[in-house]
C-alpha positions in Angstrom: -6.8 43.9 10.7 -9.3 42.2 8.4 -6.6 40.3 6.4 -4.7 39.5 9.5 -7.8 37.9 10.9 -8.3 35.9 7.8 -4.7 34.7 8.0 -5.2 33.7 11.6 -8.4 31.9 10.8 -6.8 29.8 8.0 -3.7 29.2 10.1 -5.6 28.1 13.1 -8.0 25.8 11.2 -5.7 24.3 8.6 -2.6 24.2 10.8 -4.4 22.4 13.7 -6.1 20.0 11.2 -2.7 19.1 9.7 -1.2 18.5 13.1 -4.0 16.1 13.9 -3.5 14.3 10.6 0.2 14.0 11.4 -0.4 12.6 14.9 -2.9 10.1 13.5 -0.5 9.0 10.8 2.5 8.6 13.2 0.2 6.6 15.5 -0.7 4.3 12.5 3.1 3.8 12.0 3.4 2.8 15.7 0.7 0.2 15.3 2.4 -1.1 12.2 5.6 -1.4 14.2 3.8 -3.3 16.9 2.2 -5.7 14.4 5.4 -6.3 12.5 7.3 -7.1 15.6 4.7 -9.6 16.6 4.6 -11.1 13.1 8.4 -11.3 12.9 8.6 -13.1 16.3 6.0 -15.6 15.3 7.3 -16.4 11.8 10.9 -16.5 13.0 10.0 -19.1 15.6 8.2 -21.2 13.1 10.9 -21.0 10.4 13.6 -21.9 12.9 12.1 -25.3 13.1 12.2 -25.8 9.4 15.1 -23.9 7.9 17.1 -21.3 9.8 18.6 -19.9 6.6 15.3 -18.4 5.6 15.6 -15.1 7.4 12.7 -13.2 9.0 13.9 -9.8 10.3 12.3 -6.5 11.3 14.1 -3.2 11.4 12.9 0.3 12.5 14.9 3.0 10.7 14.1 6.3 12.3 10.6 7.7 12.9 9.2 7.2 9.4 10.5 3.9 8.1 9.9 0.2 8.9 11.5 -2.7 7.1 10.4 -6.4 7.1 12.6 -9.0 5.5 11.0 -12.2 4.5 13.5 -14.6 2.8 14.4 -12.9 -0.5 11.9 -10.0 -0.1 11.9 -6.8 1.8 8.8 -4.7 2.4 9.4 -1.1 3.3 6.7 1.0 5.0 7.6 4.6 4.6 5.6 7.5 6.1 5.8 10.9 4.4 6.3 13.8 6.8 3.9 16.1 5.0 0.1 16.1 4.7 -1.6 15.9 1.3 -4.8 16.8 -0.4 -6.1 15.2 -3.6 -7.0 16.3 -7.1 -10.5 17.6 -7.5 -11.3 14.7 -9.8 -10.7 12.1 -7.1 -13.6 9.9 -6.3 -13.7 10.8 -2.7 -15.2 14.2 -3.5 -18.3 12.6 -4.7 -19.0 11.1 -1.2 -21.1 12.7 1.4 -18.3 12.1 3.9 -16.1 14.7 2.2 -18.9 17.0 1.2 -19.9 17.4 4.8 -16.5 18.6 5.8 -13.8 19.7 3.3 -10.8 19.2 5.6 -11.5 15.4 5.8 -9.8 15.0 2.5 -6.4 16.0 3.9 -4.3 12.9 4.6 -1.0 11.6 5.8 0.5 8.9 3.6 2.3 5.7 4.3 3.7 4.0 1.2 4.5 0.3 1.0 7.3 -0.8 -1.3 8.6 -4.3 -2.2 12.3 -4.9 -3.0 14.5 -7.8 -3.4 16.6 -8.4 -0.2 19.8 -8.8 -2.2 19.3 -5.3 -3.7 20.2 -4.0 -0.2 22.6 -6.8 0.8 24.8 -6.1 -2.2 24.1 -2.4 -2.4 22.7 -2.6 -6.0 21.6 1.0 -6.2 20.2 0.6 -9.7 17.8 -2.2 -8.7 14.1 -1.5 -8.8 11.4 -1.7 -6.1 7.7 -1.5 -6.6 5.1 0.6 -4.9 2.3 -1.9 -4.0 0.1 0.3 -1.9 -0.4 3.6 -0.2 -2.4 4.1 3.0 -4.0 7.5 3.7 -5.0 8.7 7.2 -7.1 11.8 7.9 -7.8 13.9 11.0 -10.8 11.7 12.0 -8.5 8.7 12.0 -10.3 7.4 8.9 -8.2 5.7 6.3 -8.2 4.1 2.9 -5.7 2.3 0.7 -4.7 2.7 -2.9 -2.9 -0.3 -4.2 -2.5 -3.5 -6.2 -5.2 -6.2 -6.2 -6.8 -6.7 -2.8 -5.1 -3.7 -1.4 -6.9 -1.6 -4.0 -10.5 -2.7 -3.3 -10.7 -4.2 0.2 -9.7 -1.2 2.1 -11.2 1.8 0.3 -14.3 2.6 2.5 -12.9 6.0 3.6 -16.2 7.2 5.2 -16.5 4.2 7.6 -13.1 2.7 7.9 -11.0 3.7 10.9 -7.4 2.9 11.8 -7.3 0.0 14.2 -4.6 -2.6 15.0 -6.8 -5.3 13.4 -7.1 -3.3 10.2 -3.4 -2.5 10.2 -2.7 -6.3 10.5 -5.0 -7.1 7.6 -3.4 -4.5 5.3 0.1 -5.7 6.2 -0.8 -9.3 5.6 -2.4 -8.4 2.2 0.7 -6.5 1.2 3.0 -9.4 2.2 0.9 -12.0 0.3 0.8 -9.8 -2.8 4.6 -9.3 -2.7 5.2 -13.1 -2.3 2.8 -14.0 -5.1 5.2 -13.0 -7.9 8.8 -14.0 -8.2 12.0 -13.0 -10.0 11.8 -13.7 -13.7 14.6 -14.2 -16.2 14.4 -11.8 -19.2 14.1 -13.1 -22.8 17.5 -14.5 -24.0 17.6 -12.0 -26.8 17.7 -9.1 -24.3 20.9 -10.3 -22.6 23.0 -11.5 -25.6 25.4 -8.6 -25.3 27.2 -7.5 -22.2 30.1 -5.1 -21.6 33.3 -6.0 -19.7 32.5 -3.3 -17.2 29.1 -4.9 -16.5 30.6 -8.4 -16.1 33.3 -7.1 -13.7 30.7 -5.3 -11.6 28.6 -8.4 -11.5 31.5 -10.6 -10.4 32.5 -8.2 -7.7 29.2 -7.6 -6.0 26.3 -9.1 -8.1 25.4 -5.6 -9.3 23.2 -6.4 -12.3 20.2 -4.1 -12.2 17.4 -6.3 -10.9 13.7 -6.2 -10.1 11.0 -8.8 -9.9 9.6 -7.7 -13.2 12.9 -7.2 -14.9 14.7 -10.4 -14.0 18.5 -10.0 -14.4 19.0 -7.4 -17.0 22.2 -6.4 -18.7 22.1 -2.8 -20.1 23.1 -2.5 -23.7 26.1 -0.2 -24.2 25.7 2.4 -27.0 28.2 4.8 -28.5 27.2 8.3 -29.3 28.8 10.2 -32.2 30.4 13.5 -31.4 
């Protein structure tokens, strides 16, 4: 019965821990939803007095995905259903917080992506989005964020930072401001000098040129392979 006891011990400890992580992460998503709904209502009201064509929309897609449309941008908040640990080389393992209790390193993950709104409107499946941040939540309801610019250094105090509605709001606001700080760029002229008939036809039908903020509008070069 020794090995069975070992199995039970690991299952009861790790299994319960992962369930707690999952509950905390789903609750963080619910707080995100609440904040995004409030933000959408406020911005929509303000924009209606200026230009009703600038859309502000919030959408909940199932239990794990939230979408915020702001003009030409869409931010997608996507929770992964699994719980993750980190590589041994991660900086968190040098902290007393993790050294005191190993299971604190296990986290749920909510990724934040930025896409162009037209990518979804015109179903341009080849368009690119960008991961701008990942929020991690553990069993103690502590969290930290990996991400671009402010997201990467303002919200990384894992040992002391707990998930609150105020913190969620700050993270979302930072993600939005970062996404809106860079725009769609045209590619160098020399990169789009050649285009196939097929590509032009697909563009004229549904604006299907592969697009991303860092790509600009990009035509793919067609190449022939020899048999």
